[in-house]
C-alpha positions in Angstrom: -11.3 34.4 -0.2 -14.0 32.1 -0.3 -14.3 28.5 -1.9 -17.3 26.2 -2.1 -17.1 22.6 -1.8 -19.5 19.6 -1.4 -17.8 18.2 1.5 -14.3 18.7 3.5 -12.3 16.2 5.3 -10.6 17.4 8.2 -7.4 15.1 8.0 -4.8 14.0 5.9 -3.9 10.6 7.5 -5.2 7.4 5.6 -8.5 7.3 7.0 -9.1 10.8 5.7 -7.6 10.1 2.5 -10.0 7.1 2.1 -12.8 9.2 3.1 -12.1 11.8 0.5 -11.4 9.1 -2.2 -14.9 7.5 -1.5 -16.3 11.0 -1.5 -15.2 12.1 -4.8 -14.8 9.0 -6.8 -17.7 6.9 -5.8 -20.3 9.6 -4.9 -19.0 12.3 -7.3 -18.7 15.2 -4.6 -16.1 18.2 -5.0 -14.5 17.2 -2.2 -11.1 19.0 0.0 -8.6 18.0 2.5 -7.4 20.1 5.1 -4.6 19.2 7.6 -1.8 21.4 9.3 0.9 18.6 8.3 2.1 16.7 5.3 -0.2 14.2 4.4 0.3 10.9 5.8 2.7 12.4 8.4 1.4 11.5 11.8 0.0 8.2 13.0 0.1 6.9 9.3 3.5 7.2 8.9 4.9 5.4 11.4 2.3 2.1 11.6 3.5 -1.1 11.6 1.8 -1.5 8.2 -0.3 -4.8 9.2 -3.6 -6.1 8.3 -5.6 -9.1 9.7 -9.0 -10.9 9.4 -9.0 -12.2 12.8 -11.2 -10.5 15.3 -13.4 -11.4 18.3 -15.5 -8.6 17.7 -18.2 -9.4 15.2 -18.5 -5.8 14.1 -14.9 -5.4 13.4 -14.4 -8.5 11.9 -17.3 -7.2 9.4 -15.5 -3.7 8.7 -11.7 -5.0 8.5 -12.8 -7.9 6.2 -14.7 -5.6 3.7 -11.9 -3.0 4.0 -9.3 -5.7 3.4 -11.3 -7.1 0.2 -10.9 -3.4 -1.3 -7.5 -3.5 -0.3 -6.9 -6.9 -2.1 -8.6 -5.5 -5.1 -6.8 -2.4 -5.4 -3.9 -4.6 -5.0 -4.8 -6.7 -8.0 -5.8 -3.4 -10.2 -2.6 -1.6 -9.3 0.0 -4.7 -10.0 0.4 -4.5 -6.2 1.8 -1.2 -6.2 2.1 -1.1 -2.6 3.5 -4.6 -2.2 0.6 -6.1 0.1 1.6 -9.6 1.0 -0.1 -12.8 2.8 2.7 -13.7 5.5 -0.1 -14.1 8.2 0.2 -13.7 11.8 1.1 -16.3 14.0 0.0 -16.2 17.8 2.3 -18.1 20.0 1.6 -19.5 23.3 3.7 -21.1 26.4 0.5 -22.6 28.1 -1.0 -25.7 27.2 -4.2 -24.4 28.1 -4.3 -21.3 25.7 -4.9 -23.2 22.2 -5.9 -26.6 23.5 -9.3 -26.2 24.4 -12.1 -26.2 21.8 -14.4 -23.7 23.9 -10.8 -21.2 23.6 -12.4 -20.2 19.9 -15.6 -18.8 18.8 -17.6 -21.4 17.3 -17.8 -19.6 13.7 -13.8 -19.5 13.7 -12.6 -22.2 10.9 -9.7 -23.5 13.0 -7.9 -26.3 11.1 -6.2 -29.2 13.3 -2.4 -29.8 13.4 -1.2 -31.6 10.2 -3.0 -29.5 7.6 -1.1 -26.1 7.5 -1.8 -23.9 4.9 1.5 -22.9 3.3 1.1 -19.7 1.6 3.0 -18.7 -1.7 4.9 -16.1 0.3 6.5 -18.4 2.6 8.3 -20.3 -0.6 9.4 -17.0 -1.9 7.0 -16.0 -4.5 4.5 -13.5 -4.9 1.2 -13.7 -2.8 -1.9 -15.3 -4.3 -3.9 -12.2 -4.1 -6.9 -13.9 -6.4 -7.8 -16.8 -3.8 -8.8 -15.9 -0.2 -7.8 -18.1 2.5 -9.7 -18.1 5.4 -9.4 -19.5 8.9 -6.0 -20.5 11.0 -4.2 -23.5 11.5 -4.0 -24.9 15.2 -0.2 -26.1 15.3 1.6 -28.1 17.7 5.2 -26.6 19.5 7.0 -29.1 16.8 4.8 -28.3 14.1 5.4 -24.8 14.4 9.3 -25.4 14.9 9.2 -27.2 11.7 7.7 -24.1 9.7 9.3 -21.5 11.8 13.1 -22.8 12.1 13.5 -19.7 14.4 11.0 -20.9 17.5 12.2 -22.1 20.3 9.9 -25.2 22.0 9.7 -24.9 25.7 11.6 -28.3 26.0 14.4 -26.9 24.7 14.8 -23.9 26.4 15.9 -23.8 30.2 14.4 -21.6 33.2 11.2 -21.0 31.3 10.2 -19.8 27.5 9.6 -21.5 24.4 6.7 -22.5 22.7 4.0 -25.0 23.5 1.3 -24.4 20.7 0.8 -21.6 18.2 -1.8 -20.6 15.9 -1.6 -19.5 12.4 -3.8 -16.8 11.0 -3.8 -17.0 7.2 -5.7 -14.2 5.4 -3.1 -11.4 7.3 0.1 -10.1 6.4 1.8 -6.3 5.9 1.8 -3.9 2.9 4.0 -0.5 2.2 1.2 2.0 3.8 2.6 4.7 2.1 2.2 3.6 -1.3 -1.1 2.5 -0.7 -2.0 6.1 0.8 -0.7 7.5 -2.5 -2.7 5.3 -4.5 -5.9 6.3 -2.9 -4.8 10.0 -3.1 -4.4 9.6 -6.8 -7.9 8.3 -7.4 -9.1 11.1 -5.3 -7.1 13.7 -7.2 -7.7 12.3 -10.3 -11.8 13.2 -9.2 -11.2 16.6 -8.5 -10.1 16.6 -4.7 -8.2 19.5 -3.7 -5.5 19.4 -1.1 -4.9 22.1 1.6 -1.3 21.0 3.3 0.2 22.9 5.9 -3.5 24.9 6.8 -5.3 24.5 10.2 -9.1 24.3 11.0 -9.8 27.4 13.1 -13.6 27.7 12.9 -16.7 25.2 12.2 -19.8 27.3 11.0 -23.3 25.9 12.1 -26.9 27.5 11.4 -30.0 25.8 12.4 -27.9 22.7 13.2 -26.4 22.5 10.3 -23.0 22.5 9.4 -22.4 25.6 6.4 -18.8 25.5 6.3 -15.7 26.3 7.8 -12.7 28.6 7.9 -9.1 27.6 7.8 -5.7 29.8 8.3 -2.0 29.2 7.1 -0.3 31.9 9.1 -1.9 35.3 8.2 -3.6 33.6 5.8 -7.2 33.0 5.6 -10.0 30.9 3.4 -13.9 30.4 4.3 -15.3 27.2 2.8 -18.8 27.0 2.5 -19.9 23.7 2.9 -22.8 21.3 3.8 -20.5 18.4 5.1 -17.6 17.9 7.6 -15.5 14.9 8.0 -13.6 14.8 11.0 -11.0 12.2 10.5 -8.5 14.2 12.2 -7.1 11.2 14.7 -5.4 12.1 17.6 -6.4 15.2 17.2 -10.2 14.7 16.1 -11.2 15.9 19.7 -9.7 19.1 19.2 -11.4 19.3 15.9 -14.5 18.5 17.7 -14.1 21.3 20.6 -14.5 23.5 17.7 -18.8 23.1 17.5 -18.9 24.3 21.1 -19.5 22.4 24.9 -23.5 22.1 23.9 -23.0 19.6 21.6 -22.5 15.6 22.4 -19.3 14.5 22.7 -18.6 10.8 21.7 -14.8 11.7 23.2 -16.1 11.9 26.5 -19.0 9.1 26.1 -16.7 6.7 24.4 -13.8 7.5 27.1 -11.4 8.2 24.0 -7.9 8.4 24.9 -4.4 9.0 22.8 -1.6 6.9 24.0 1.7 7.1 22.8 2.9 4.3 20.3 6.2 3.2 19.4 8.1 0.5 17.9 12.1 -0.1 17.7 13.7 -1.1 14.5 16.9 -3.3 14.4 18.9 -4.4 11.2 18.9 -8.2 11.6 22.6 -8.8 10.4 22.4 -12.3 11.6 19.4 -13.1 9.5 17.5 -14.7 12.4 14.0 -14.1 11.0 13.1 -14.7 6.8 11.8 -11.7 5.1 9.0 -14.7 4.5 8.0 -15.2 8.1 4.8 -14.2 9.4 4.1 -11.4 12.2 4.8 -13.4 15.2 2.6 -12.2 18.3 2.9 -13.6 22.0 -0.2 -14.1 23.9 1.0 -15.3 27.4 2.8 -13.1 29.7 6.1 -13.0 29.0 9.2 -13.8 31.3 12.1 -11.7 30.4 15.7 -13.0 30.7 16.9 -10.0 33.2 20.3 -10.4 33.8 21.7 -10.6 37.8 22.9 -7.0 37.6 19.3 -6.0 36.1 17.4 -8.0 38.6 19.1 -6.5 41.4 18.6 -3.0 40.0 15.0 -3.7 39.5 14.8 -5.2 43.2 16.1 -1.9 44.8 13.9 0.0 42.6 10.8 2.1 44.4 7.3 1.8 43.6 7.4 5.2 41.6 10.6 4.0 39.5 8.6 0.6 38.5 5.3 2.3 37.8 7.2 4.7 35.4 8.9 2.3 33.7 6.4 -0.8 33.6 3.0 0.8 34.1 1.1 0.8 37.4 0.2 -3.0 37.3 3.9 -3.3 38.0 4.7 -5.5 40.9 8.3 -6.4 42.5 6.5 -10.1 43.2 6.7 -10.3 39.5 9.7 -9.3 38.2 10.1 -11.6 35.5 6.5 -11.5 34.3 4.6 -9.0 32.2 1.5 -8.6 30.0 1.3 -10.3 26.6 1.0 -8.7 23.2 4.6 -8.0 22.0 4.9 -8.1 18.1 7.8 -8.9 15.6 7.8 -8.9 11.6 10.5 -8.7 9.6 10.8 -6.4 6.4 12.1 -7.2 3.0 15.1 -4.4 3.5 16.4 -7.0 6.0 15.4 -5.2 9.4 13.2 -6.3 12.1 10.1 -4.5 13.5 9.1 -4.6 17.3 6.0 -3.7 19.0 5.0 -4.0 22.5 2.6 -1.6 23.8 2.7 -2.5 27.2 6.3 -0.6 27.6 4.4 2.7 27.5 0.7 2.2 26.8 -0.1 3.6 29.9 1.7 6.7 29.5 -0.8 9.4 27.9 1.2 12.0 26.3 0.2 15.7 26.7 1.0 19.2 25.0 0.6 22.7 24.3 -0.9 23.4 20.9 -0.9 26.9 18.9 -4.0 28.8 18.4 -4.0 28.0 14.6 -1.9 24.7 14.2 -2.0 21.1 15.5 1.8 20.0 15.5 3.2 16.6 15.5 6.8 14.9 15.3 8.6 11.7 15.2 11.5 10.7 17.5 14.2 8.1 17.4 17.3 6.9 19.6 20.7 5.1 18.8 20.7 1.8 20.1 24.2 1.4 18.6 24.9 0.9 14.8 22.7 -1.7 14.0 19.6 -0.6 15.9 17.1 2.5 15.9 14.5 2.7 18.3 11.6 4.9 16.9 8.3 6.1 17.6 5.6 8.8 16.9 4.6 11.4 19.9 1.8 13.9 19.2 -0.9 15.3 21.9 -3.8 15.1 23.6 -6.2 17.9 23.0 -6.0 21.0 25.1 -7.2 24.5 24.9 -6.8 26.7 22.1 -4.9 29.9 22.4 -1.9 28.2 24.1 1.6 28.8 22.2 3.3 26.0 20.0 6.2 24.6 22.0 9.2 23.7 19.5 11.4 21.6 22.0 8.3 19.8 23.4 9.3 16.3 21.5 12.8 16.1 23.1 10.6 16.0 26.5 8.4 13.6 24.9 11.2 11.6 24.9 12.8 12.1 28.5 9.3 12.3 30.1 7.2 9.7 28.1 9.0 7.3 26.6 10.7 4.9 27.9 14.5 4.6 26.9 14.5 0.6 27.8 11.7 0.3 25.7 13.5 -1.1 22.7 15.6 -3.3 24.7 12.5 -4.6 26.7 10.4 -5.7 23.4 13.3 -7.5 22.2 14.1 -9.1 25.2 10.5 -10.2 25.8 10.9 -11.5 22.0 14.0 -13.4 22.7 11.9 -15.9 25.2 10.3 -17.6 22.0 13.5 -16.6 19.4 16.4 -17.2 21.4 18.6 -16.0 18.6 17.3 -12.1 19.6 19.2 -12.2 23.1 22.3 -11.4 20.4 20.7 -8.1 19.8 19.9 -6.9 23.2 23.5 -5.9 24.4 24.0 -3.9 21.2 22.3 -1.5 21.6 2.2 8.2 18.2 0.1 8.5 19.3 -2.8 6.4 18.4 -6.5 6.8 19.7 -9.0 4.3 21.0 -12.4 4.0 22.6 -13.4 2.0 25.5 -15.0 -0.6 23.8 -12.2 -0.6 21.0 -14.6 -0.2 18.5 -14.1 2.6 15.8 -16.1 6.1 16.0 -17.7 6.7 12.2 -20.8 8.5 11.6 -23.0 11.6 12.5 -24.3 13.1 15.4 -28.5 13.6 16.0 -29.3 17.1 16.1 -26.3 18.5 13.6 -26.6 17.8 10.1 -23.6 17.4 8.1 -21.1 17.0 10.7 -19.5 13.0 10.9 -16.8 11.6 12.4 -14.3 9.0 11.2 -11.6 8.3 13.8 -10.4 6.4 16.9 -8.6 3.5 15.2 -6.2 2.2 17.7 -3.7 1.5 15.5 -5.2 -0.7 13.0 -6.4 2.2 10.7 -4.1 1.1 7.6 -6.2 -2.0 7.0 -9.5 -0.3 8.5 -9.0 2.6 6.0 -10.7 1.6 3.0 -13.7 -0.1 4.5 -14.3 3.3 7.0 -14.0 5.5 4.2 -16.5 3.7 2.1 -19.1 3.7 5.4 -17.9 7.1 6.6 -19.1 8.2 2.3 -22.2 6.1 2.6 -23.1 8.2 5.7 -22.3 11.7 4.6 -24.2 11.2 1.1 -27.2 9.8 2.6 -27.2 7.8 -0.4 -30.7 5.8 -1.3 -29.2 3.5 -3.7 -27.0 2.0 -1.2 -28.1 0.8 2.0 -25.5 0.7 5.0 -23.8 -2.6 6.2 -25.4 -4.3 9.1 -22.5 -3.2 11.5 -22.6 0.4 10.9 -24.8 1.0 14.1 -21.9 -0.6 16.0 -19.8 2.6 15.1 -22.1 5.2 15.7 -20.6 8.0 17.7 -23.3 8.1 20.3 -23.8 4.4 21.0 -23.3 2.7 24.7 -19.6 2.3 25.1 -19.3 -0.8 26.8 -17.2 -3.2 25.7 -18.9 -6.3 24.1 -18.4 -9.6 26.6 -16.6 -11.4 23.7 -14.0 -8.8 23.5 -12.7 -10.2 27.2 -11.8 -13.2 25.5 -8.3 -14.4 26.3 -6.9 -13.4 23.1 -7.1 -9.8 23.6 -3.7 -9.2 24.5 -4.1 -5.2 24.3 -6.3 -2.4 22.6 -6.6 -2.8 19.1 -3.5 -4.8 18.9 -4.0 -8.5 18.5 -7.0 -10.7 18.4 
C-alpha cells in the first residue's frame, strides 16, 4: 500500500501535534502523524502542565514568549477550553544574598520592589484575565510573601533552619490542562485534513540524492509506504532512534549537543488538610534544601555506603552534607484538591535504558502507593538502543526497582516542608525528558539533507513551547518566503555550537529546563 503526503510528522506528543497543525492550517499542506503509541501518551501525558515567561537565556525567552502568546490567544478564542490560569510562579529563597542584590537580575528584567505586588484575578478566585499581559516580577520580603501566601514560613519562625527570607513572584506564569490543549491543537489539524496513524512505527526513511523521498511504517504485519518530501522528527525521547534510521554517515545533532534522556517523575498527594489553596502559585526553591531528617533516618544515612548514597541521591552526595541537597523542588496545587511535587534532583542522575522491538518504540507509566491519600507516579521510557532487540514487557517493573528512587515522594515532600511546615503532616502517611548540553531545544533541518527536520529535546517544557516550536518548525519546513524566520531561530539549529551560554550559569538556574 502506498500513500502520498506533503509532510510526515513522526511523534504524536504535543510538539508533533503543534507542528502538524501549523503545516496543515497555516501552510495548507497534506500532513500525517505517525506514532506507535496513543497520541499524547508519553512525556506530554505526565507533565507538570506549567508555563513561564521567565528565562535567563534570551533565545528561550523569545521562543517561549511567542508560544505563550499563541496559547493565550487559543485560550481566548476557545473560551479557555483547557483551563489556562495565571497563578504565577513563586521562587523562594532562604538566603539573604539570593534576591537582595540588583546584580542578581539581568538588566532588562522588570523587577518591582517590595510593596507593589501584582495580584492576579486567579488569587481572588476569579477567572484569569487573559486579555492583559502582565510582565516582570515582584520582589517580596519574607513578611510580604507570608502575607500573600499564608502557608509559607518565615526563617525567623522556624527553629533549626528553614523558612524563607525573600521571594520572587513571576507574573506571566501558571498552568493548564495539557491534554485538553493537545486535543484543541489536534482538532484544528484534523479539520484541515491531517491523518493520524496511531499504533504505527516508523521503520525506514528513504533518501535519494540527499533528499527525503518518503518513509515506511509498520503495524504488526502490515506495511505502508509513504511518499513525502518532508519528514519532521518530533519523537521526543525517541528522536535519536528515529534519526538513526538515516544511517551513521549523516550529521548527528544528538552527539554534537550531548542529548541525554533522564527519568522524570512527580509525586501527587491529596491535600486533605488544605495546606495550599488552589489559587496559589507554583512554589520553587532556589537554595540548597535542608531536609528535616528524623534521628533514625540520620543514623541510617550516616551508616550507608558511598554506593548506596550515590544510588539514592546522585554522585554529588556527600556524607558531610547530610542535610543539604540541591535546590529546585517544586509544588503546585490543582483544582481537584491535590498537590503535585517535582524535584529532578532525586533521580535525574539516573539514565534509563531499555531494549526496543524492531518495529516499535515502547513506553509506560509507573506508580507507587504511599498510603490512602498519596500517590507517587512518574513516566518511564527508554534511551534508544539498537534495532532488532526484543521488546521486554516486564521492563517497567524493573524500571521502578532499578531507576526510580522509592524514597522520592517522601524526599520531595520533605524538601518543600522546609518552607511550608504543614506539609510535614503528609510524610508519615505515606518519563523521560530529553535535553541538550546548552539547555536549548533542537529545531530545524540538517545541511546536506533536504526535507528532514528535527523538533525535539525540550527538557520537560514541551507543553509551554509547543505552539511556538510548532510554528517555527513549520516555517522552516515550508521555506516560506512571505514570512521571515524569527531572530532566535538560529539558536535552536541542530548543528549549532552546543556550549552553554554564560548567562545560563546564573544563580537562578536550579535544574535543567526546570526553573529560571
